[in-house]
N, C-alpha and C positions, 0 to 999 in steps of 0.2 A: 635303738632308733632304726629308721629305715632309710636307705639309700634311695635319693631320686635324681635322676638326670635331670639336666637342664631341659633337654627336648621334650622327655615326658612330662616335667612340670609345665612347660609352655603349652603343650598340648591340652594338658588337662584343666589348665585355667580357661573355663568357659566364658565367653564374652556375653553380655547382656543380649537378649533376643532383640534383633534389630526390626524396628517398626517399616513399613513401606515408606521407600524415600518420597520426599514432597517434589512435585513438578514445579513449584513456583511458590511464593511467599503466602503463608496461609492467613486467612481472616480470623481474629481472635476475638474473644470475649473477655474483657477485663473483669476480675473480681471486684474492682471498685466501679459501681455503677454511675450512671448519669443521674444526677439529681436536679429536676426542673427548678426547685426554690434555689438552690446555690447557682444555678445557671443565670437566672435572672439577677440575682444579686451581684453576680460578675458583670452582666451586661450593664447594670445600673453604674457601677463604680467606672467601668471602661468610658462610658458615655459623659463622664464629669471630668475627664482627664484631658489635659493638653497634651500636645505632641512632645513637648519636652519632658512632661512627667512620664508618658508611655515610653519613650526612648531610655530616660533612667532606670524604669523597671526593668529594662532590656539588659543593663549593663551590670557586669560583675567584676570589680576591681579588687586588688590585694591589699591585704591589711597595712603592709608596709606603705602604701601610697595614699591610703584613705583615712581620714579622720571621721570622727562621728557627725560633725559638723559639715563634711563633704556629703554625707548620706541624707542629711536634711536639704541641703543647697539644690543637689542635683537630682534629688528622688530616686536614689539608688536602689534597685530591687534586690541587691543581693552583694555580698563581700565573700571573699574565701582567703583562706591562708595556704600558701605552699608548702612544700617541705621545707622545714628549717626556718619556718616563720613562725614567730610566738608574740603573745601580748607583749607589748613594750620591749621587744627584743629579748626578753628573759626566757632563756631555754628551758630553765627550771620552775616556770611558772605552774602554781597548782590550780586546782579545778577553781577556785574561786577568784583568781586574777585572770583566768579565762572568762568566767562568767562575767566579771567586772565590765570587760569590755564589750562582750556580748550585749550587756544590758544597755550600755551606752550607745552602742549602734540602734537597738531597738527604740530607745528612747528617742534618739534623734530623727528615725523615721515616723515616730508619731507626732512630731512638732513641724512637720511640712506645712505649706500652705494648700495641700491637696484638699478637694471637696470631701473624700473619704480617704482617711490615712491609711497607708498600706504598710504593713509591716516589713522590715528587710529581713531576708533569710541569709544565713551564713553557712557556706559549705565548706567542707574538710574532706583530706584524703586519709580517712580512717581506713588503711588498708587492710590490717591484720590487728584488729582492736583499735582504740583509739592512739594510733600509733604515733601521732605527733606530739603528744603529751608526756611530760615527765611524771614518772611514776605509775603509768599506766600498764596493764597487763598486755603483752604483745603476744599474740596467738601463733601458730605455725602459718607460714604463708600458704597461699592456695594450692600449691603444688604439693605440700604435704596433706593437706585436708583431702585431695583427690586420691592420694595412695592410701587414705584412711578407707575409701569405699563406704563412707557413712554420711549420707546428705543430711541426717539429723544434727550432726556437727555443724554443719553450716547453718542451721537454723538457730541452734544454740548460741554459736559464736556471734551470730549476726543480732540476735536479743541482747547479748552482753555488749556488743559494739555500741548498740544504740543507746544503752543505758550509760555507758561510759562517755559517750559524744554529748547526751543530755546533761551530764554533769558539768560540763563546760559552756553550757549555755547556747550550743550549737543544734542545729535542726536538720541537718543535710549532710548526708554521706555521699561522696563519690564512689559509690560502689555497689554492687560487686563487680569485678572484672571478669567477665564471661568470655574472653577471647579463648580460641581454641587453637594452641601453639603449634605450629606444624615444621618449625625449625628452630631447635634449641639455641642457635647462635643469636638469636634476639636476648636483649638485656632482661627482657620483662618475662622470661619464660615462668619465673616462679610465682608470678600473680595469675596463671593460668591452672586451672583445676586438672586439666588434662590434655591430650593430643586428640582424645575420642569425644567427639561432640556429643554422644549419647550419654557419657558420664557428665560432662559439663551441664548438661540438661538438668540431670538428675539433681544437682546442686544449687542452679541459678534461682529457680523459684523458692527453693527452701530458704536461700540467703534473704531473699527479697523479703519473705514472711517475716523471717526473724527481726530485719530491722523496722520493716514498716508496720506489722501487724495490720489492723485496719484503723490506726491512727486513734486508739481509744486508750492506750495506756500512756504513762509519762515517758515510758523508755522507748517509745516509737520514734523514729526519724524517716525523713525523706529517703529513698534509696535512687541510686543510678546506675543504671545497668550500661556498663561501657566495654569496650569503645565500639560504636556502632559504625560499620562492621567491616570484619576481615583483617583486624589489625595482626591477629596471629598467623596470618598466612603470606607474609610479604615476601617477595623473591628474596633469597638468601638470608632471610630473617632479619632483614635491614628495617631499622627504626624509621616510621613514617614513610615506606617504601611503597612498592606496586603490588598489590595482591592479583594474581593473574588466573584466579579460580574461574571455572565456568559458573554459570548460574546455579546447576544443581549440587557443586560443591559449596558455593556461598551459602545458600539456603539451607542445606542438611550438614554441613559440616560447621562453619563459621557463625551461621544463624540460629544454630541448634539451641543455644542457651537464652535467645531472645524470647522464643516461643513460651516457655514456663514463666520467665521473668515479668513478660508484660501480660501474660493470663493472671498471675498473681497481683498484679496492680501497680508495677514500678512506676512510679510517676514522673521520675525523669531519665532521660537518655541522653549520653555524651556522646557527640561525635568523634569519630576516629581521625587521626593523623594522615591515616594511610589513603593511598589511592585503589581504585578498583579498576583494573584495565585502563589504566592512565588518567581516570577522573579522579580527583581529590574528594573525599566524603564531605569535607565542609562546603564543598560547592556543589553537590550533586541534589538536584532537586527530584530526580527519579529515586533516590534511596530514601532521603530525607521525609519528603512529602508523598511523592506516589505511594513508595511501599510502606515505609513506616507509620505515617499518619493515616493514610487514604486506606490502602489494603489491610494493613494489620490493625487499623482501628485505634492506634495510639493516641490519647486525647490530653496526656500529660505535655510537658516541654522538652524540648532540646536545647542542650547547654552545649556549648562548644569548648574545646579542650584549650590549654594555656596558649593564648596568642594563635589560636589553630586559625582562624580565619586568614591569617597572613601566607598560609600554606596555598590558597586559592590563587591561579594565577590572575594577575592584575589588582591584588589586594595588598594591603599592608595592616600592621597591627592595629592601626586606628581608623582603618576604612575598609569596608567590604560590603557593599549593597549585593552582591553575588551571593554571600553565604545568607544573609537574612532573607533575600527571595527564594534561595534553595531550601529554606526551611529551618535555620537556626532562630532559635527564639531567645535564648538569653546567650549574652556574647561575653566570654571570659577575656578581658582586658586587664591585666595585670597593672599595667603603667602607664598605658597610652588613652587612659579613659576618657579623659576630659576633652582631647581631640576627637576621639571616637564619636562621643555625643554630638559635639558640634557638627562633625561629618555626617551623620545619620541623619539630624535634623535638616540640614541643608540638602541632603539626597532624597529626603521624602518631599520636601517643598518643591525638589526640581522633578519630581515625578520618577525617581530611578527606582525607588521603593514605593510601591502602592502602599497607601494608607490602610487598606484592608489586610495586607500582610503584617503591617505593625499592630492592627487591632487585635489579628489572631494571635500573634506572639503573645501581646498582654493578657489576652484572654485565658490563654493557656497557663501563663505564671499566676494568673489571681485564682484561676480555678485550682491549682495545686497548693497555694498557700492557705485557701480557704479548707481544702479537704484536709491538710495536715494541720488544722487547728491553730494557725499562727495568728488569726485575728482574735483580739481580745484576750490574750494571755502571754505575757512577757517572759523571757527565757529564766528570770528569777523564781518565777511561780510554778516551776516544774518541781515535783518530788525529789529528784536527784541533784537540783541545781547547787553546784559550788560544793559538792561532798567527794572528796577524796575517794572515800572507800568504793563508791560507784565506778570508778576507773579500773577497779579489779575484779577480775575472776581468776584466780590462780589455779584452783583444782580443776576447773573447766579445761584451761589451757593444757595443765599437766595431762590430764586423760586425751586431750587431743594428740599431743606429741607422742605417746605411748602407741595410740592407733596409727600413726603416721610411718614409723619406722618400718624401713623393709629391709629384711635380711637376705643379703644377696649371696653371700658365701658362707657356709657353715663347715668349717673342717678343723675347727680349733676345738677348746675345751667346751663342755655343756655350759650353756648361759642360763641363768645368771650364775657368775662365780660366786662361792660361797663366802659368807662374811668370814673374816678373819685371814683371808688370802692377802698375800703382800703384792699391792699392785703398784707399778710404775706408770704414771700418767704422763705422755708426752704430746707434744703437737700444738701449734700457735691459737688453735681453736678450743683447747681443753678450759681455759679460764679466759675467754674473750666474749663477752654478751653481745659486743657489738657485732662478732662474726655470726653468733647464733641469730641474731635478729635480722641481719641483712639490709636490703634496701628499704625506703619508706620508713625507716626507725628513727625518730626525733628529728632526723635531717632527711632530705629528698634521697642522697646517693647512701644514707645509712652510715658515713663516715664521720670522723671526727668526733667520736662518741668513745667513753671509757667506761668501764664497769659501774663507776660512780654516778654515771647517768641513768643507771637502771636501779634505783633504790629497792623495788620491790621483785627481784629477780634472784635467780640463781644460775651460775654457769654450770655447765656439765661437769667441770672438776668439783665445784661445791658438792653436786650430787653424789657423786662418787666418793668423795670423802665422808659425807653424812652417811652412806649406806654401808661403806665398808670399814668405817671408824677411823678417826684421824690417823691414828699411829700406823695403819696398815697401808697408808697411801705416799707416795712422793711424786713430786712434779718435776719435770724439766723441759722447757720448751722444744730444745733441741737434741737432749739425750746425751750431749757430751760429757764425757768423763763419768759416766753412770756404770757402775758395778752391776751388771742383770743378774748375776749371780745370786743376788739377795731377793730375787723377787719370784712370784709364781707367775705372774701374767704381766704383759704390758697392753696397755689401752692407749691407742695413738688416736688423737681427735684433730683431724686435719680438714681443709676444703678451702672455698672461696673466700675473700673478702667482700665486704658490702658493696653492692652497686645497684643502681637502677639502670633505666635506658641510657644509652651513650655510654657511660663507663663501663657497661657490662656487655655491651654489643660485642660480637667476634665477629670482624669484618673479613673480606676476603683473603686477605694476608696473613689471616688467623687460623687455628685449627681447633678441635674440641679436645686436643690434649692437655690434661690439666696440668701436667708438670711443666709443660713450657710456660704457663703464667706463674706458678707457684713452684719452685724447683726446691724451696725448703721442705715441702712436703713429702718429696721423693727421699730428701736427704735425711730426714728423720726417721722414715721408715727403714731406709738402708742401714741406719745406726743400730736398729734395734732387732731387726729381721735376721734369721739364720743363727741366733745366739743360744738356741735352747730353749727359749722361753715362748709361749703362743704370743701371737700379736692380733690384737681384736681392734679393727680400725674401725672408726665412725667418721663417716665423711658428710661434712655439714657443705651444703651446696644449693644453688637455686635451680639446677637443672642436672640432666644426665650427662657425664661426660667421659671420654674417652680415658679410664684409669687402669689399663692393663698392668701397667707397671706395679701400681700401689696394689692391685689385686693379688699379683704374683708373690708380693712381701707380706702379704696377711693371711692369717687362719681363717679369721672370720672378718667379714666386711659388712658394715650396717650404712645403708643410706639414711641420713637423719633430716635431710633437706635444710630447710632454716627453721628450726623448731621455736624461735621466739624465747621469751623471757623464761620459760620454764625447764631449765637444765635437768632438774629431777625426773622429768618424764622420759630422758634420754637413761639416765642412772637407773630407773626403775626395773629396766630390762637387762642391764649389765652386771648389777650386784644383788646378792638375794636379801630380801627386806622382809616385813611382816608379812606381805602379800605376794602371792606369784602371778606374774603376769606372761604371756605369750606374745610374739610378733604376730601382728595382725595385717600390718601393711602389704599392699601388693603395688607393683609399678603402675602409674597411670601415666607413665611416660616410657616408650621403649628405649633401652639404653645400649648405646653403640659399642660395637666391637673393633672398630678402627677410628682413626683420628679425623676422617673426613667423611665417615658415614652420615651424611645429613643432606636434605632432610630423611627422617627415620619415622615411618608411621605404620601402625597396623593397617593392613590391606595394601600397602603399596606393592607392586611388582618386584619380585625377587627378595621379599622381606625377610631379612635373616640377621636379626639383632644379637647381641650377646645375650641379653636378657629381654625376653618379649614383654609385651603390655600385658599387664595382670600377674606377672612374675613375683613370687616373694614366698620365702619360706618360713615354716613353723620353727619353734626352736628344736623341735623332735625329728626334723627332717635335715639329713645331711646332703651336701652338695659334693661334687668331684670335678672340679673345674679343669685339673691339669694346669700345665703351664700355658699361659697365655701370650700371644704375639704381641710384642711391645715395639714393633718398627712402625714407623710412620714416615711419610715422603717429606722431603724439605719443601719449604714455602708453604703457601696456604691452602685453602679448600677453594678458594674460588679466584679467578683470573685478576691480578691486580696491578697496576702499574705505578702504585703509590707507595711511600713510605711515611708513616705517621711520624710527627715530631712532637707534637704536642696537641691533644683535643679530646674530646668526651671519651672516645673509644681507647685511648692510649694516652695516660697521664704518667706511664712509669718509665718509658724507654729512654725520654729525655727530659727529666724532672726541671721545673721553672725555679730559677732563684733570682735573687734582687743583688746588684752589685752597686756598691757606692764606695768610692776611696779605697780604703783597705779592708771594707767590711762585706761580707756576703749573708745572705739570709735565704734559707731553701722555703718555698712557699708551702710544701705539704698539702695534705689532703683535705683541709677545713676549707669548705666553700664559703662559709659564712665570715669569714675572718678577713680582716684589713692587715696587710703587711707594710711595713714601713722600714726604710733608712733614710739617713739625711738627703734630703731633695727628692725622694721617689717613693711612691705610695702605689699598692696594688690592691684591688679588690675584685669581686666576683662579679660580672656583668652578662648582659645577654646581646649577643649579635645576631644568632639564627634562632636557638631555642634556649630554654630556661637553664641559667647558670652555665651555659658554654664557652665563656669568654673572661678575660681577663682585662680589666681597664687600668691601665698605667698611666699615672699622672706624674709629671716631674715639675716641681715647683722652682719659682725664682731662686738663685741659690744654689741649684743642684750642681753638684760637683761635676767635672767634666767626665765624662766616661759613665756616669750613672746608667745603670742598664739592666733590663730584664733578659736574661740568658737561658737557653736550653742546653743542659747539658748532660750526656750520659755517662753511666759509670765506666763504660767501655767503647772503643770505636765499633762501628759497624760497616760492612760492606755494602754499599748500595747496589741492588739489583740492577741488571743491564734496562729492563723495562722502565725503571724510573729515571735513569740517565737519558735514554733516547728522548730529545727534544724535552729535557725535563727543565723543571722551575721550581724555585722555592715558593711556595704558594700558601696564602692565608687569607682570612676574611676578617675584614676591619672596618670600624667605623672611627670617622676622625671628625671631630664637630667643629674645630676651627685650625687654622694653619698654625704650624710652630713658629715660634718667636726666636729659633735659632737652629743650627744645622742639626739634623738627624742623621744617624748612620743605621746601616744593617751590615750585618757580618755574618759569613758562614767561616766557621774556624777561624783563621787569622786574618781572612780576606774581607775589607770593609769597604763599603760603597757609600757615597753620600746620597740620601734619599729625600732631602728637604724638599726639592723641587717636586717629586711624586706626592709627597703627604701635603704638601700646599694645594697639588692639584685636585686632588681627592676630597680636601675638607668640605664639610657641609654639604655632601652628596649622599648622605646615608651610607648603607653598607656596600661595601666594594670587595670584590674579590681579586686580590693583589697576587700578580705573578710576575716572579723576577728571574728571567731566564738564568740557569746555572751557568749558561755561556757567559753571562755579564761578569761571574766570578772566576770563571776559569782564564778568562782573557787578563785577569789582574792577578794571576798566578796561584789561584785556588787547586789543590790537588783533591779529586773526589774519589781516590781508591779506600780512605779510610775517614769516618765521619764521627766525632763525638760531640762537637758543638755546632750544629748545623743552624743555630739562629740565636742572633743577638742583636737588640734594639737599643740605641743610646742616644742621649743627648745630654746637653749640660743647660738647656733654657726650658722655659715653661712650654710644656706639650702635654696633651692627653691622646691616647688611642686605646681603643677596645679591640683586642685581637682574639680571634678564634680559629681552630682547625689549621693549625699549622702542620704542613706536610711538603714532602719532596715529591712532585707529579710529573710522572712521564706524559710527553705530549702538550703540557701545559703551555710551554713556550711557544708554540705555535698558535695559540688562541688569538682572536682578533684583539682581546684586550690584555694581551700581555704587555709588561712595559718594555719599551725601547731601551737598550743600553746606554743610549745617548742621554736618557734622562738620569742616569745614574753616574755620579763622578766618583772617580777613585779617590778614597781616602788616603793622605800622605801620612 
């Protein structure tokens, strides 16, 4: 074996030759050409439609709020299911049950009173396989596919995904994601192929081609290139944030994937939540119409993201003429779609939206439906319809996993380990398929899943046991009480737990240090390292992270990303089997050497990662890392004056629980569950973004003191920046005034907030800011805090609450609550 230094390896890894940078957005020629006969048919249909029928075609609600008869009555052009939404609420629905609902929606669209019946199209987030469907094969997330440096995989996986989606009666995939992520703090980093726009471009067209083909095969589905544009480049990796890129960087980095995707004929484009230099994409006519449609020649349709129109200043979920005028053709309105239709019809009649813009949007929608062959063929007439077998392609997934693994450190025993070795497997992710699959797996965040929810899958532990023989493998999650002398080697499988945007975002108060969020991983490695047995660490995560402490405790370290349902693709390279495989993966993202080394991208000034872009060892290459620096500065990587109490970005520091009388109930991670104690119920709701809130409902007869409580495992010391003019702050929607006294408490200091909630009732979303001074004046000590939020009543009341935090400076805001409005509770 030969020694390869990190520096020499990084230099040796040649990047693809760079084409000359583009000065502006290019003019493109789509592989799907204009058909004059089809265009005439579209014009004929549009000419026979009423305004209400046209607006209906532009509307896309969620299946939880939409019946087949709604499709008929309102002429709905599309429906979607969000992550964690299934036919009849059945998480384990098979392909036939999905198909049955799709057929009902289709049949309803064929029984409207329209002169020409237009079939409804169902869209789904099939992010890595048909990932919302029980029993489907889940492929490695895009970050793993990027590490494989094999665009042909994208084509094959796109084709397999199309077939799996058609099995459920659905004809439209919200993918591929072709974001170029430049700050790994974003919770959607794993949905990106690479930080390198050139590599993303190599994958984008292939993935589209795999999904769509030319709409001549039953496995073909509509693709959606997303999210246009710049979602991966927001300041500090903030979800829905502001991208400050220059035109040159927006075109050549963030727009790189759109050139091949549109040239390959992607028929839909999803608009992005982010802003570009302060202008929200959902409201940017310059980008959606002037650039995308006019200059780049895109003649398909643009769909908004989940309630994305509400991101535009002056808009709401149910009303946004600005977005339609900017170029949004189909509007994703999961819940408020009836009001949206009524408002949009009124706005057209009032001249706020030109009829020509409506006609253009509907023309585009019908053009795409005709090209995709949706007219004259129902979901059940597809060759794969209702077939569970079509949901699976396990061998392809296993091969993709093998190609995606990146060997970062190789200073232990030669891999693969010989069959017959005695192996101790440790770590929380060894036998946890939910951790393997990550976000967008059966549920939106990928949470609340067990191994039983993945019947056609193998955990990494199962793969190791199969390869090494059952009697040679023992498993312990934490390695406590294990005699290591009985084993030849230790395999530790550790990493992140599932997340999507929101839960996965690392805010300014956080760092890239993995062990700060998952101390159990450091603990298990400390339990097995330095005991005379080699430690092979498999790191299951959705992004590169600061893991120097874990690297120091490991003889071998492998980045496995989020491999999906085929854990045997990992074990194929760990334990010798019938065939010999080598590591092929190379980093598609630069790997940080310190806790706050972000953004970190090839070509940056002063670029000095721990592992450079395109780094990755073969099993015959040895590394020599030496002891790495594990120090990290206190505080976060960005300036922050807030302390999260409970929200999408931090649900762990102060977990929520219900209290009623002597009973308590922890809410846990299941975003789709309803939690109940006598007189009080909690469900997931939306205040700002999808599933960001808790709707707390007290019923008649609730015991006095029935409460929602945020309580941490141990007290924290609040930073000075959060205390300075600080406030307890949360977003809320109160539909109706409380019917009795409602109190808010921090620690044991309780204030009567009845009059506050009466005042904001019926006024939509409100940002409530309760000055800390109102609590300290009544005796609250702020030195240590473990119960920063409790809301309680004994009378009927309902409130949706999101983003609870302690925010410095918020007490001086004009809309901060006056202490006089809060009465001290005796």
